[in-house]
N, C-alpha and C positions, 0 to 999 in steps of 0.2 A: 338689657342693653343700657338702661339708664344708669346702672351701677358704674359703667366705664365711660360715661358720656364726657367727663372732663378730660380724658386722655385719648379718646378714640381718634381724634383728628390731628393729634400732634405728629411732628416729623420724627423719624427714627433717629435715636441718639447716635452720634458718630464720635469715636474716641479721638482725642487730640494727640495721644501718645502712640497709638497703634493704628496702622492703616488697615482698611478692611481686607479680609481674607479673600483671595481669588475664588471664583465659583468652582473651578476645577479642584482646588484643595479642599473646599467644603464638601464636595461630592465624595472625595476619597475617605472622608470620616465614616461614611455610611456603606462602604464596600463590605461584602461578606468576609468574615475571618476564616482562613483555612489553617487550622492547627496542624494538620498533617499534610504538608506540601507533597504532592505526587501520589497521594493515596488513591485518588479517583483514577489516575492513569493506571496504577497497579491493579485495581479492581477490574478495570476495563480490559486490560491485557490478560488477566487470569480467566475472564469470561469468554475470551475469543477462542474459537474452535479451530483446530488444524486437523488434517487427515493424515493417516499413516500412508507411507508408500506401499503400493500394491505390488506384491511379488508376482512377476509374470510366470506363467506355466511355460514349460519347454515348447509346447505347441504354439503359444502366442509369440514367444521369442523367435521361433523358426519362421512364423509368418511375417514378422517385422523384418527379419534378416532378408527374406526373399524379396520383399518390397523394396528395401534399400539397395540390394544387389541389382534389381531390375532398374531402379532409378540411376544407379551409377553407370550401368551399361548404356543407358539411353541418353545420359547427360554429356553434353559436349562442353569443354571448357569455355566459360563466358556465357553459357545459357543460364537462364533463370527458370527454376522449376516452381510451380505453384502447388501447394498441398495444404491440407487441413491436418494439423498435428495436435494431439492431446498429450501433454507432458506434465511431469511433476516439477513444481517449483518449491524448493525447501524454504521453510520459514526461517527468517534471520534471528528471531528472538526465542523460539521454543521448538520442541521436538515436533516433527511432522512437517506439513506444508499443505499445498493445495494443487489440484489438477486444473490446468488451463487448456482450453481448446481454442486454437487460433488458426486463421487462414494466413499462411506465410509464403514469402517468396525466397526460395533457397538459391543462393548463388554459388555455394560450394559444399560438397560432402567431404569432409576431412576424415579419411580413414585412419590416419596416423593418430590424430587427437580424439578420434571417435566422437565427432560432433557435426552438427549442421550449422553452417554459417549463413545468416539470413541477410537479406538486402539492406536492413537497417543496421547491420554490423553486429547484431546480437547473436548469441550462440545458444544452441540447444544441444545438451549432451545426449548421445544416443542411448545411454543407460537410463535416461529420465523419460524417454518416449513410451507412451502407453499404447497409442494407436496412431495410425498413419493412413491418410486417404488421398 
């Protein structure tokens, strides 16, 4: 400590030509460098798993068709039906997708477009339905 005793209590020198750098800019000097921009995102995407769509057996398709026919018969226009539906949601970025199970309120069963119209205005295609309770 005695080695620097002559300068230890001096004030920090300030340049007359250059103003001090703002702290925010100084911190940016020490940010990590990313040589491959987007590489981490690509690695994460490649590691994300999706499921293949399950092909329904004729028996399972027949069972779903019976349930939908029964619902259509008991459904009055304007009625809301509550059901638990498991359906396939295709992935937007890669092959496959995922199965989602949701409690939904159905306001319309559209036999022409072959879909269920939900209370929140979203649509589930009948071909994507795996199970229906």
